[in-house]
PyMOL Python script that loads the backbone (N, CA, C, O; Angstrom):
from pymol import cmd

cmd.read_pdbstr("""\
ATOM      1  N   MET A   1       0.015  17.993 -38.372  1.00  0.00           N
ATOM      2  CA  MET A   1      -0.906  17.574 -37.331  1.00  0.00           C
ATOM      3  C   MET A   1      -1.285  18.793 -36.500  1.00  0.00           C
ATOM      4  O   MET A   1      -0.438  19.629 -36.186  1.00  0.00           O
ATOM      5  N   GLU A   2      -2.523  18.885 -36.156  1.00  0.00           N
ATOM      6  CA  GLU A   2      -3.058  20.041 -35.450  1.00  0.00           C
ATOM      7  C   GLU A   2      -2.789  19.936 -33.948  1.00  0.00           C
ATOM      8  O   GLU A   2      -2.933  18.863 -33.362  1.00  0.00           O
ATOM      9  N   ASN A   3      -2.406  21.035 -33.337  1.00  0.00           N
ATOM     10  CA  ASN A   3      -2.136  21.076 -31.909  1.00  0.00           C
ATOM     11  C   ASN A   3      -3.462  21.104 -31.151  1.00  0.00           C
ATOM     12  O   ASN A   3      -4.288  21.978 -31.412  1.00  0.00           O
ATOM     13  N   PRO A   4      -3.699  20.139 -30.185  1.00  0.00           N
ATOM     14  CA  PRO A   4      -4.990  20.077 -29.472  1.00  0.00           C
ATOM     15  C   PRO A   4      -5.309  21.345 -28.689  1.00  0.00           C
ATOM     16  O   PRO A   4      -6.479  21.666 -28.481  1.00  0.00           O
ATOM     17  N   THR A   5      -4.291  22.061 -28.258  1.00  0.00           N
ATOM     18  CA  THR A   5      -4.568  23.280 -27.495  1.00  0.00           C
ATOM     19  C   THR A   5      -5.119  24.382 -28.385  1.00  0.00           C
ATOM     20  O   THR A   5      -5.747  25.321 -27.896  1.00  0.00           O
ATOM     21  N   GLU A   6      -4.890  24.275 -29.682  1.00  0.00           N
ATOM     22  CA  GLU A   6      -5.414  25.275 -30.613  1.00  0.00           C
ATOM     23  C   GLU A   6      -6.850  24.958 -31.018  1.00  0.00           C
ATOM     24  O   GLU A   6      -7.556  25.839 -31.508  1.00  0.00           O
ATOM     25  N   ASN A   7      -7.293  23.726 -30.825  1.00  0.00           N
ATOM     26  CA  ASN A   7      -8.646  23.324 -31.202  1.00  0.00           C
ATOM     27  C   ASN A   7      -9.333  22.755 -29.957  1.00  0.00           C
ATOM     28  O   ASN A   7      -9.103  21.600 -29.600  1.00  0.00           O
ATOM     29  N   PRO A   8     -10.171  23.555 -29.298  1.00  0.00           N
ATOM     30  CA  PRO A   8     -10.806  23.111 -28.054  1.00  0.00           C
ATOM     31  C   PRO A   8     -11.652  21.847 -28.210  1.00  0.00           C
ATOM     32  O   PRO A   8     -11.702  21.038 -27.284  1.00  0.00           O
ATOM     33  N   SER A   9     -12.308  21.655 -29.336  1.00  0.00           N
ATOM     34  CA  SER A   9     -13.132  20.456 -29.503  1.00  0.00           C
ATOM     35  C   SER A   9     -12.264  19.208 -29.569  1.00  0.00           C
ATOM     36  O   SER A   9     -12.642  18.160 -29.046  1.00  0.00           O
ATOM     37  N   LYS A  10     -11.096  19.316 -30.211  1.00  0.00           N
ATOM     38  CA  LYS A  10     -10.161  18.181 -30.244  1.00  0.00           C
ATOM     39  C   LYS A  10      -9.633  17.902 -28.842  1.00  0.00           C
ATOM     40  O   LYS A  10      -9.504  16.743 -28.449  1.00  0.00           O
ATOM     41  N   ALA A  11      -9.332  18.936 -28.099  1.00  0.00           N
ATOM     42  CA  ALA A  11      -8.839  18.759 -26.733  1.00  0.00           C
ATOM     43  C   ALA A  11      -9.893  18.061 -25.879  1.00  0.00           C
ATOM     44  O   ALA A  11      -9.563  17.202 -25.061  1.00  0.00           O
ATOM     45  N   ALA A  12     -11.145  18.424 -26.066  1.00  0.00           N
ATOM     46  CA  ALA A  12     -12.233  17.793 -25.317  1.00  0.00           C
ATOM     47  C   ALA A  12     -12.353  16.314 -25.693  1.00  0.00           C
ATOM     48  O   ALA A  12     -12.594  15.472 -24.829  1.00  0.00           O
ATOM     49  N   GLU A  13     -12.186  15.999 -26.980  1.00  0.00           N
ATOM     50  CA  GLU A  13     -12.227  14.601 -27.429  1.00  0.00           C
ATOM     51  C   GLU A  13     -11.103  13.789 -26.778  1.00  0.00           C
ATOM     52  O   GLU A  13     -11.326  12.684 -26.284  1.00  0.00           O
ATOM     53  N   TYR A  14      -9.898  14.356 -26.788  1.00  0.00           N
ATOM     54  CA  TYR A  14      -8.764  13.673 -26.170  1.00  0.00           C
ATOM     55  C   TYR A  14      -9.019  13.454 -24.678  1.00  0.00           C
ATOM     56  O   TYR A  14      -8.716  12.390 -24.138  1.00  0.00           O
ATOM     57  N   LEU A  15      -9.571  14.454 -24.031  1.00  0.00           N
ATOM     58  CA  LEU A  15      -9.864  14.341 -22.607  1.00  0.00           C
ATOM     59  C   LEU A  15     -10.895  13.244 -22.338  1.00  0.00           C
ATOM     60  O   LEU A  15     -10.757  12.483 -21.380  1.00  0.00           O
ATOM     61  N   GLN A  16     -11.916  13.163 -23.171  1.00  0.00           N
ATOM     62  CA  GLN A  16     -12.925  12.114 -23.020  1.00  0.00           C
ATOM     63  C   GLN A  16     -12.305  10.727 -23.214  1.00  0.00           C
ATOM     64  O   GLN A  16     -12.613   9.789 -22.479  1.00  0.00           O
ATOM     65  N   GLU A  17     -11.437  10.615 -24.204  1.00  0.00           N
ATOM     66  CA  GLU A  17     -10.773   9.339 -24.450  1.00  0.00           C
ATOM     67  C   GLU A  17      -9.898   8.953 -23.255  1.00  0.00           C
ATOM     68  O   GLU A  17      -9.898   7.800 -22.825  1.00  0.00           O
ATOM     69  N   LEU A  18      -9.168   9.909 -22.732  1.00  0.00           N
ATOM     70  CA  LEU A  18      -8.328   9.640 -21.566  1.00  0.00           C
ATOM     71  C   LEU A  18      -9.173   9.220 -20.374  1.00  0.00           C
ATOM     72  O   LEU A  18      -8.792   8.312 -19.635  1.00  0.00           O
ATOM     73  N   ASN A  19     -10.304   9.862 -20.178  1.00  0.00           N
ATOM     74  CA  ASN A  19     -11.204   9.496 -19.085  1.00  0.00           C
ATOM     75  C   ASN A  19     -11.731   8.070 -19.253  1.00  0.00           C
ATOM     76  O   ASN A  19     -11.845   7.329 -18.276  1.00  0.00           O
ATOM     77  N   LYS A  20     -12.051   7.688 -20.485  1.00  0.00           N
ATOM     78  CA  LYS A  20     -12.506   6.322 -20.752  1.00  0.00           C
ATOM     79  C   LYS A  20     -11.395   5.321 -20.427  1.00  0.00           C
ATOM     80  O   LYS A  20     -11.641   4.274 -19.828  1.00  0.00           O
ATOM     81  N   ILE A  21     -10.183   5.660 -20.828  1.00  0.00           N
ATOM     82  CA  ILE A  21      -9.044   4.776 -20.560  1.00  0.00           C
ATOM     83  C   ILE A  21      -8.847   4.625 -19.052  1.00  0.00           C
ATOM     84  O   ILE A  21      -8.623   3.521 -18.555  1.00  0.00           O
ATOM     85  N   ILE A  22      -8.931   5.739 -18.333  1.00  0.00           N
ATOM     86  CA  ILE A  22      -8.759   5.710 -16.879  1.00  0.00           C
ATOM     87  C   ILE A  22      -9.847   4.869 -16.222  1.00  0.00           C
ATOM     88  O   ILE A  22      -9.557   4.073 -15.329  1.00  0.00           O
ATOM     89  N   GLU A  23     -11.086   5.036 -16.651  1.00  0.00           N
ATOM     90  CA  GLU A  23     -12.195   4.245 -16.098  1.00  0.00           C
ATOM     91  C   GLU A  23     -11.981   2.755 -16.355  1.00  0.00           C
ATOM     92  O   GLU A  23     -12.186   1.923 -15.471  1.00  0.00           O
ATOM     93  N   THR A  24     -11.570   2.437 -17.568  1.00  0.00           N
ATOM     94  CA  THR A  24     -11.308   1.037 -17.910  1.00  0.00           C
ATOM     95  C   THR A  24     -10.198   0.471 -17.032  1.00  0.00           C
ATOM     96  O   THR A  24     -10.316  -0.638 -16.512  1.00  0.00           O
ATOM     97  N   GLN A  25      -9.131   1.227 -16.871  1.00  0.00           N
ATOM     98  CA  GLN A  25      -8.013   0.783 -16.045  1.00  0.00           C
ATOM     99  C   GLN A  25      -8.439   0.601 -14.588  1.00  0.00           C
ATOM    100  O   GLN A  25      -8.030  -0.357 -13.933  1.00  0.00           O
ATOM    101  N   GLN A  26      -9.251   1.510 -14.090  1.00  0.00           N
ATOM    102  CA  GLN A  26      -9.732   1.385 -12.712  1.00  0.00           C
ATOM    103  C   GLN A  26     -10.588   0.130 -12.539  1.00  0.00           C
ATOM    104  O   GLN A  26     -10.493  -0.556 -11.521  1.00  0.00           O
ATOM    105  N   GLY A  27     -11.416  -0.164 -13.528  1.00  0.00           N
ATOM    106  CA  GLY A  27     -12.230  -1.381 -13.486  1.00  0.00           C
ATOM    107  C   GLY A  27     -11.366  -2.629 -13.475  1.00  0.00           C
ATOM    108  O   GLY A  27     -11.626  -3.573 -12.729  1.00  0.00           O
ATOM    109  N   LEU A  28     -10.337  -2.624 -14.309  1.00  0.00           N
ATOM    110  CA  LEU A  28      -9.427  -3.770 -14.359  1.00  0.00           C
ATOM    111  C   LEU A  28      -8.672  -3.932 -13.040  1.00  0.00           C
ATOM    112  O   LEU A  28      -8.488  -5.049 -12.558  1.00  0.00           O
ATOM    113  N   LEU A  29      -8.240  -2.819 -12.465  1.00  0.00           N
ATOM    114  CA  LEU A  29      -7.543  -2.881 -11.175  1.00  0.00           C
ATOM    115  C   LEU A  29      -8.451  -3.444 -10.087  1.00  0.00           C
ATOM    116  O   LEU A  29      -8.006  -4.233  -9.253  1.00  0.00           O
ATOM    117  N   GLU A  30      -9.705  -3.048 -10.091  1.00  0.00           N
ATOM    118  CA  GLU A  30     -10.649  -3.554  -9.090  1.00  0.00           C
ATOM    119  C   GLU A  30     -10.848  -5.058  -9.261  1.00  0.00           C
ATOM    120  O   GLU A  30     -10.892  -5.793  -8.274  1.00  0.00           O
ATOM    121  N   LYS A  31     -10.969  -5.519 -10.508  1.00  0.00           N
ATOM    122  CA  LYS A  31     -11.100  -6.959 -10.758  1.00  0.00           C
ATOM    123  C   LYS A  31      -9.863  -7.702 -10.270  1.00  0.00           C
ATOM    124  O   LYS A  31      -9.969  -8.790  -9.706  1.00  0.00           O
ATOM    125  N   GLN A  32      -8.686  -7.109 -10.490  1.00  0.00           N
ATOM    126  CA  GLN A  32      -7.456  -7.748 -10.030  1.00  0.00           C
ATOM    127  C   GLN A  32      -7.411  -7.802  -8.508  1.00  0.00           C
ATOM    128  O   GLN A  32      -6.978  -8.803  -7.937  1.00  0.00           O
ATOM    129  N   ARG A  33      -7.853  -6.740  -7.846  1.00  0.00           N
ATOM    130  CA  ARG A  33      -7.867  -6.735  -6.381  1.00  0.00           C
ATOM    131  C   ARG A  33      -8.779  -7.835  -5.841  1.00  0.00           C
ATOM    132  O   ARG A  33      -8.427  -8.540  -4.896  1.00  0.00           O
ATOM    133  N   VAL A  34      -9.955  -7.970  -6.457  1.00  0.00           N
ATOM    134  CA  VAL A  34     -10.895  -9.013  -6.034  1.00  0.00           C
ATOM    135  C   VAL A  34     -10.276 -10.391  -6.249  1.00  0.00           C
ATOM    136  O   VAL A  34     -10.370 -11.261  -5.383  1.00  0.00           O
ATOM    137  N   ARG A  35      -9.651 -10.584  -7.390  1.00  0.00           N
ATOM    138  CA  ARG A  35      -9.034 -11.883  -7.689  1.00  0.00           C
ATOM    139  C   ARG A  35      -7.888 -12.183  -6.717  1.00  0.00           C
ATOM    140  O   ARG A  35      -7.739 -13.314  -6.255  1.00  0.00           O
ATOM    141  N   ILE A  36      -7.088 -11.168  -6.415  1.00  0.00           N
ATOM    142  CA  ILE A  36      -5.996 -11.346  -5.460  1.00  0.00           C
ATOM    143  C   ILE A  36      -6.548 -11.731  -4.101  1.00  0.00           C
ATOM    144  O   ILE A  36      -6.009 -12.622  -3.444  1.00  0.00           O
ATOM    145  N   ASP A  37      -7.617 -11.071  -3.669  1.00  0.00           N
ATOM    146  CA  ASP A  37      -8.251 -11.416  -2.390  1.00  0.00           C
ATOM    147  C   ASP A  37      -8.726 -12.864  -2.386  1.00  0.00           C
ATOM    148  O   ASP A  37      -8.534 -13.590  -1.410  1.00  0.00           O
ATOM    149  N   GLU A  38      -9.352 -13.275  -3.495  1.00  0.00           N
ATOM    150  CA  GLU A  38      -9.825 -14.665  -3.604  1.00  0.00           C
ATOM    151  C   GLU A  38      -8.657 -15.642  -3.521  1.00  0.00           C
ATOM    152  O   GLU A  38      -8.734 -16.656  -2.826  1.00  0.00           O
ATOM    153  N   LEU A  39      -7.569 -15.328  -4.238  1.00  0.00           N
ATOM    154  CA  LEU A  39      -6.407 -16.216  -4.242  1.00  0.00           C
ATOM    155  C   LEU A  39      -5.725 -16.261  -2.876  1.00  0.00           C
ATOM    156  O   LEU A  39      -5.257 -17.316  -2.451  1.00  0.00           O
ATOM    157  N   GLU A  40      -5.668 -15.122  -2.190  1.00  0.00           N
ATOM    158  CA  GLU A  40      -5.078 -15.110  -0.849  1.00  0.00           C
ATOM    159  C   GLU A  40      -5.902 -15.954   0.122  1.00  0.00           C
ATOM    160  O   GLU A  40      -5.349 -16.666   0.960  1.00  0.00           O
ATOM    161  N   LEU A  41      -7.217 -15.870   0.002  1.00  0.00           N
ATOM    162  CA  LEU A  41      -8.086 -16.679   0.855  1.00  0.00           C
ATOM    163  C   LEU A  41      -7.884 -18.164   0.553  1.00  0.00           C
ATOM    164  O   LEU A  41      -7.793 -18.988   1.463  1.00  0.00           O
ATOM    165  N   HIS A  42      -7.817 -18.488  -0.716  1.00  0.00           N
ATOM    166  CA  HIS A  42      -7.598 -19.873  -1.124  1.00  0.00           C
ATOM    167  C   HIS A  42      -6.237 -20.367  -0.620  1.00  0.00           C
ATOM    168  O   HIS A  42      -6.116 -21.499  -0.152  1.00  0.00           O
ATOM    169  N   MET A  43      -5.217 -19.511  -0.721  1.00  0.00           N
ATOM    170  CA  MET A  43      -3.893 -19.875  -0.246  1.00  0.00           C
ATOM    171  C   MET A  43      -3.909 -20.123   1.266  1.00  0.00           C
ATOM    172  O   MET A  43      -3.270 -21.059   1.747  1.00  0.00           O
ATOM    173  N   THR A  44      -4.625 -19.304   2.004  1.00  0.00           N
ATOM    174  CA  THR A  44      -4.744 -19.491   3.453  1.00  0.00           C
ATOM    175  C   THR A  44      -5.395 -20.832   3.758  1.00  0.00           C
ATOM    176  O   THR A  44      -4.946 -21.567   4.637  1.00  0.00           O
ATOM    177  N   ASP A  45      -6.461 -21.144   3.019  1.00  0.00           N
ATOM    178  CA  ASP A  45      -7.132 -22.438   3.203  1.00  0.00           C
ATOM    179  C   ASP A  45      -6.186 -23.596   2.900  1.00  0.00           C
ATOM    180  O   ASP A  45      -6.152 -24.587   3.630  1.00  0.00           O
ATOM    181  N   LEU A  46      -5.416 -23.465   1.816  1.00  0.00           N
ATOM    182  CA  LEU A  46      -4.488 -24.532   1.454  1.00  0.00           C
ATOM    183  C   LEU A  46      -3.367 -24.683   2.481  1.00  0.00           C
ATOM    184  O   LEU A  46      -2.944 -25.799   2.782  1.00  0.00           O
ATOM    185  N   CYS A  47      -2.892 -23.571   3.011  1.00  0.00           N
ATOM    186  CA  CYS A  47      -1.847 -23.639   4.055  1.00  0.00           C
ATOM    187  C   CYS A  47      -2.379 -24.331   5.300  1.00  0.00           C
ATOM    188  O   CYS A  47      -1.680 -25.141   5.910  1.00  0.00           O
ATOM    189  N   THR A  48      -3.603 -24.018   5.677  1.00  0.00           N
ATOM    190  CA  THR A  48      -4.226 -24.666   6.835  1.00  0.00           C
ATOM    191  C   THR A  48      -4.365 -26.163   6.588  1.00  0.00           C
ATOM    192  O   THR A  48      -4.060 -26.980   7.458  1.00  0.00           O
ATOM    193  N   GLU A  49      -4.829 -26.510   5.397  1.00  0.00           N
ATOM    194  CA  GLU A  49      -4.977 -27.926   5.049  1.00  0.00           C
ATOM    195  C   GLU A  49      -3.623 -28.626   5.042  1.00  0.00           C
ATOM    196  O   GLU A  49      -3.505 -29.770   5.481  1.00  0.00           O
ATOM    197  N   ASN A  50      -2.613 -27.939   4.546  1.00  0.00           N
ATOM    198  CA  ASN A  50      -1.268 -28.506   4.497  1.00  0.00           C
ATOM    199  C   ASN A  50      -0.749 -28.804   5.899  1.00  0.00           C
ATOM    200  O   ASN A  50      -0.185 -29.870   6.141  1.00  0.00           O
ATOM    201  N   VAL A  51      -0.938 -27.869   6.814  1.00  0.00           N
ATOM    202  CA  VAL A  51      -0.511 -28.087   8.201  1.00  0.00           C
ATOM    203  C   VAL A  51      -1.232 -29.302   8.788  1.00  0.00           C
ATOM    204  O   VAL A  51      -0.623 -30.140   9.453  1.00  0.00           O
ATOM    205  N   SER A  52      -2.529 -29.380   8.532  1.00  0.00           N
ATOM    206  CA  SER A  52      -3.315 -30.498   9.039  1.00  0.00           C
ATOM    207  C   SER A  52      -2.815 -31.819   8.466  1.00  0.00           C
ATOM    208  O   SER A  52      -2.690 -32.806   9.190  1.00  0.00           O
ATOM    209  N   LEU A  53      -2.532 -31.837   7.175  1.00  0.00           N
ATOM    210  CA  LEU A  53      -2.044 -33.062   6.544  1.00  0.00           C
ATOM    211  C   LEU A  53      -0.666 -33.456   7.070  1.00  0.00           C
ATOM    212  O   LEU A  53      -0.381 -34.640   7.252  1.00  0.00           O
ATOM    213  N   LYS A  54       0.189 -32.460   7.315  1.00  0.00           N
ATOM    214  CA  LYS A  54       1.505 -32.768   7.884  1.00  0.00           C
ATOM    215  C   LYS A  54       1.366 -33.372   9.275  1.00  0.00           C
ATOM    216  O   LYS A  54       2.053 -34.337   9.611  1.00  0.00           O
ATOM    217  N   GLU A  55       0.473 -32.803  10.083  1.00  0.00           N
ATOM    218  CA  GLU A  55       0.248 -33.344  11.421  1.00  0.00           C
ATOM    219  C   GLU A  55      -0.307 -34.761  11.346  1.00  0.00           C
ATOM    220  O   GLU A  55       0.112 -35.647  12.091  1.00  0.00           O
ATOM    221  N   GLN A  56      -1.254 -34.960  10.437  1.00  0.00           N
ATOM    222  CA  GLN A  56      -1.840 -36.289  10.264  1.00  0.00           C
ATOM    223  C   GLN A  56      -0.757 -37.284   9.822  1.00  0.00           C
ATOM    224  O   GLN A  56      -0.721 -38.422  10.292  1.00  0.00           O
ATOM    225  N   HIS A  57       0.104 -36.853   8.937  1.00  0.00           N
ATOM    226  CA  HIS A  57       1.187 -37.712   8.458  1.00  0.00           C
ATOM    227  C   HIS A  57       2.142 -38.056   9.595  1.00  0.00           C
ATOM    228  O   HIS A  57       2.574 -39.202   9.718  1.00  0.00           O
ATOM    229  N   GLN A  58       2.474 -37.069  10.429  1.00  0.00           N
ATOM    230  CA  GLN A  58       3.355 -37.310  11.565  1.00  0.00           C
ATOM    231  C   GLN A  58       2.721 -38.313  12.538  1.00  0.00           C
ATOM    232  O   GLN A  58       3.399 -39.206  13.046  1.00  0.00           O
ATOM    233  N   ARG A  59       1.423 -38.159  12.790  1.00  0.00           N
ATOM    234  CA  ARG A  59       0.727 -39.109  13.679  1.00  0.00           C
ATOM    235  C   ARG A  59       0.757 -40.507  13.083  1.00  0.00           C
ATOM    236  O   ARG A  59       0.953 -41.493  13.794  1.00  0.00           O
ATOM    237  N   HIS A  60       0.561 -40.583  11.777  1.00  0.00           N
ATOM    238  CA  HIS A  60       0.592 -41.871  11.093  1.00  0.00           C
ATOM    239  C   HIS A  60       1.970 -42.518  11.228  1.00  0.00           C
ATOM    240  O   HIS A  60       2.079 -43.707  11.527  1.00  0.00           O
ATOM    241  N   LEU A  61       3.018 -41.724  11.006  1.00  0.00           N
ATOM    242  CA  LEU A  61       4.373 -42.262  11.131  1.00  0.00           C
ATOM    243  C   LEU A  61       4.639 -42.722  12.559  1.00  0.00           C
ATOM    244  O   LEU A  61       5.259 -43.763  12.775  1.00  0.00           O
ATOM    245  N   ALA A  62       4.172 -41.946  13.528  1.00  0.00           N
ATOM    246  CA  ALA A  62       4.364 -42.329  14.934  1.00  0.00           C
ATOM    247  C   ALA A  62       3.629 -43.621  15.225  1.00  0.00           C
ATOM    248  O   ALA A  62       4.148 -44.476  15.943  1.00  0.00           O
ATOM    249  N   THR A  63       2.436 -43.782  14.685  1.00  0.00           N
ATOM    250  CA  THR A  63       1.660 -45.008  14.885  1.00  0.00           C
ATOM    251  C   THR A  63       2.380 -46.197  14.254  1.00  0.00           C
ATOM    252  O   THR A  63       2.420 -47.281  14.836  1.00  0.00           O
ATOM    253  N   CYS A  64       2.940 -45.999  13.083  1.00  0.00           N
ATOM    254  CA  CYS A  64       3.662 -47.081  12.416  1.00  0.00           C
ATOM    255  C   CYS A  64       4.867 -47.522  13.236  1.00  0.00           C
ATOM    256  O   CYS A  64       5.186 -48.710  13.277  1.00  0.00           O
ATOM    257  N   ARG A  65       5.534 -46.583  13.886  1.00  0.00           N
ATOM    258  CA  ARG A  65       6.734 -46.904  14.665  1.00  0.00           C
ATOM    259  C   ARG A  65       6.404 -47.666  15.946  1.00  0.00           C
ATOM    260  O   ARG A  65       7.222 -48.464  16.405  1.00  0.00           O
ATOM    261  N   ILE A  66       5.223 -47.441  16.536  1.00  0.00           N
ATOM    262  CA  ILE A  66       4.931 -48.068  17.834  1.00  0.00           C
ATOM    263  C   ILE A  66       4.138 -49.369  17.719  1.00  0.00           C
ATOM    264  O   ILE A  66       3.895 -50.025  18.732  1.00  0.00           O
ATOM    265  N   GLN A  67       3.736 -49.751  16.528  1.00  0.00           N
ATOM    266  CA  GLN A  67       2.986 -51.002  16.384  1.00  0.00           C
ATOM    267  C   GLN A  67       3.914 -52.187  16.643  1.00  0.00           C
ATOM    268  O   GLN A  67       5.046 -52.212  16.160  1.00  0.00           O
ATOM    269  N   PRO A  68       3.431 -53.169  17.408  1.00  0.00           N
ATOM    270  CA  PRO A  68       4.266 -54.341  17.708  1.00  0.00           C
ATOM    271  C   PRO A  68       4.605 -55.106  16.433  1.00  0.00           C
ATOM    272  O   PRO A  68       3.779 -55.239  15.530  1.00  0.00           O
ATOM    273  N   GLY A  69       5.828 -55.603  16.381  1.00  0.00           N
ATOM    274  CA  GLY A  69       6.247 -56.402  15.240  1.00  0.00           C
ATOM    275  C   GLY A  69       6.484 -55.583  13.991  1.00  0.00           C
ATOM    276  O   GLY A  69       6.654 -56.146  12.910  1.00  0.00           O
ATOM    277  N   ASN A  70       6.498 -54.289  14.112  1.00  0.00           N
ATOM    278  CA  ASN A  70       6.712 -53.450  12.934  1.00  0.00           C
ATOM    279  C   ASN A  70       8.196 -53.422  12.604  1.00  0.00           C
ATOM    280  O   ASN A  70       9.028 -53.141  13.467  1.00  0.00           O
ATOM    281  N   ASN A  71       8.512 -53.708  11.378  1.00  0.00           N
ATOM    282  CA  ASN A  71       9.894 -53.663  10.932  1.00  0.00           C
ATOM    283  C   ASN A  71      10.153 -52.283  10.366  1.00  0.00           C
ATOM    284  O   ASN A  71       9.850 -52.018   9.203  1.00  0.00           O
ATOM    285  N   SER A  72      10.709 -51.407  11.178  1.00  0.00           N
ATOM    286  CA  SER A  72      10.893 -50.021  10.748  1.00  0.00           C
ATOM    287  C   SER A  72      11.957 -49.885   9.676  1.00  0.00           C
ATOM    288  O   SER A  72      12.054 -48.839   9.035  1.00  0.00           O
ATOM    289  N   SER A  73      12.763 -50.927   9.468  1.00  0.00           N
ATOM    290  CA  SER A  73      13.780 -50.829   8.427  1.00  0.00           C
ATOM    291  C   SER A  73      13.132 -50.732   7.050  1.00  0.00           C
ATOM    292  O   SER A  73      13.675 -50.091   6.150  1.00  0.00           O
ATOM    293  N   SER A  74      11.963 -51.370   6.882  1.00  0.00           N
ATOM    294  CA  SER A  74      11.285 -51.257   5.592  1.00  0.00           C
ATOM    295  C   SER A  74      10.760 -49.844   5.389  1.00  0.00           C
ATOM    296  O   SER A  74      10.747 -49.341   4.266  1.00  0.00           O
ATOM    297  N   LEU A  75      10.323 -49.194   6.482  1.00  0.00           N
ATOM    298  CA  LEU A  75       9.905 -47.806   6.359  1.00  0.00           C
ATOM    299  C   LEU A  75      11.101 -46.904   6.119  1.00  0.00           C
ATOM    300  O   LEU A  75      10.989 -45.896   5.421  1.00  0.00           O
ATOM    301  N   GLY A  76      12.237 -47.253   6.684  1.00  0.00           N
ATOM    302  CA  GLY A  76      13.438 -46.443   6.516  1.00  0.00           C
ATOM    303  C   GLY A  76      13.947 -46.449   5.087  1.00  0.00           C
ATOM    304  O   GLY A  76      14.706 -45.563   4.694  1.00  0.00           O
ATOM    305  N   ALA A  77      13.534 -47.445   4.303  1.00  0.00           N
ATOM    306  CA  ALA A  77      13.961 -47.511   2.917  1.00  0.00           C
ATOM    307  C   ALA A  77      13.355 -46.376   2.101  1.00  0.00           C
ATOM    308  O   ALA A  77      13.871 -46.015   1.043  1.00  0.00           O
ATOM    309  N   ILE A  78      12.269 -45.825   2.597  1.00  0.00           N
ATOM    310  CA  ILE A  78      11.643 -44.696   1.917  1.00  0.00           C
ATOM    311  C   ILE A  78      12.338 -43.433   2.401  1.00  0.00           C
ATOM    312  O   ILE A  78      12.377 -43.159   3.601  1.00  0.00           O
ATOM    313  N   LYS A  79      12.880 -42.671   1.475  1.00  0.00           N
ATOM    314  CA  LYS A  79      13.686 -41.501   1.820  1.00  0.00           C
ATOM    315  C   LYS A  79      12.948 -40.558   2.764  1.00  0.00           C
ATOM    316  O   LYS A  79      13.532 -40.076   3.735  1.00  0.00           O
ATOM    317  N   GLU A  80      11.678 -40.291   2.494  1.00  0.00           N
ATOM    318  CA  GLU A  80      10.901 -39.374   3.324  1.00  0.00           C
ATOM    319  C   GLU A  80      10.809 -39.894   4.753  1.00  0.00           C
ATOM    320  O   GLU A  80      10.988 -39.133   5.704  1.00  0.00           O
ATOM    321  N   ASN A  81      10.534 -41.171   4.908  1.00  0.00           N
ATOM    322  CA  ASN A  81      10.412 -41.760   6.235  1.00  0.00           C
ATOM    323  C   ASN A  81      11.745 -41.741   6.973  1.00  0.00           C
ATOM    324  O   ASN A  81      11.782 -41.507   8.181  1.00  0.00           O
ATOM    325  N   ALA A  82      12.824 -41.981   6.265  1.00  0.00           N
ATOM    326  CA  ALA A  82      14.141 -41.955   6.884  1.00  0.00           C
ATOM    327  C   ALA A  82      14.420 -40.549   7.426  1.00  0.00           C
ATOM    328  O   ALA A  82      14.947 -40.405   8.529  1.00  0.00           O
ATOM    329  N   THR A  83      14.078 -39.535   6.669  1.00  0.00           N
ATOM    330  CA  THR A  83      14.261 -38.157   7.114  1.00  0.00           C
ATOM    331  C   THR A  83      13.398 -37.857   8.305  1.00  0.00           C
ATOM    332  O   THR A  83      13.857 -37.202   9.241  1.00  0.00           O
ATOM    333  N   MET A  84      12.150 -38.317   8.308  1.00  0.00           N
ATOM    334  CA  MET A  84      11.234 -38.070   9.417  1.00  0.00           C
ATOM    335  C   MET A  84      11.720 -38.774  10.669  1.00  0.00           C
ATOM    336  O   MET A  84      11.581 -38.237  11.768  1.00  0.00           O
ATOM    337  N   GLN A  85      12.292 -39.973  10.529  1.00  0.00           N
ATOM    338  CA  GLN A  85      12.727 -40.722  11.688  1.00  0.00           C
ATOM    339  C   GLN A  85      13.965 -40.093  12.331  1.00  0.00           C
ATOM    340  O   GLN A  85      14.195 -40.254  13.529  1.00  0.00           O
ATOM    341  N   GLU A  86      14.768 -39.370  11.525  1.00  0.00           N
ATOM    342  CA  GLU A  86      15.960 -38.720  12.050  1.00  0.00           C
ATOM    343  C   GLU A  86      15.599 -37.558  12.950  1.00  0.00           C
ATOM    344  O   GLU A  86      16.357 -37.228  13.862  1.00  0.00           O
ATOM    345  N   LYS A  87      14.476 -36.940  12.718  1.00  0.00           N
ATOM    346  CA  LYS A  87      14.073 -35.731  13.475  1.00  0.00           C
ATOM    347  C   LYS A  87      13.683 -36.041  14.846  1.00  0.00           C
ATOM    348  O   LYS A  87      13.322 -35.140  15.603  1.00  0.00           O
TER     349      LYS A  87
END
""", "prot")
cmd.dss("prot")
cmd.show_as("cartoon", "prot")
cmd.util.cbc("prot")
cmd.orient("prot")
């Protein structure tokens, strides 16, 4: 096998190939950065929605507890409700 340093044209070919590889990798990294940004934004939106849903659920549970004639023992049979009522 010929040593690239002994053949300047081969060395130039290798350099061009390496440059193409680097450009391709940089393009892929940029796409990944954009995708990560999109996913982080989506995650932020989902976290906000989750907080809102938890608050709505807590208000709902509080409303269920204060309604007249409400038998809270039936709600307590649900594990989640029993945990919420303990808090």
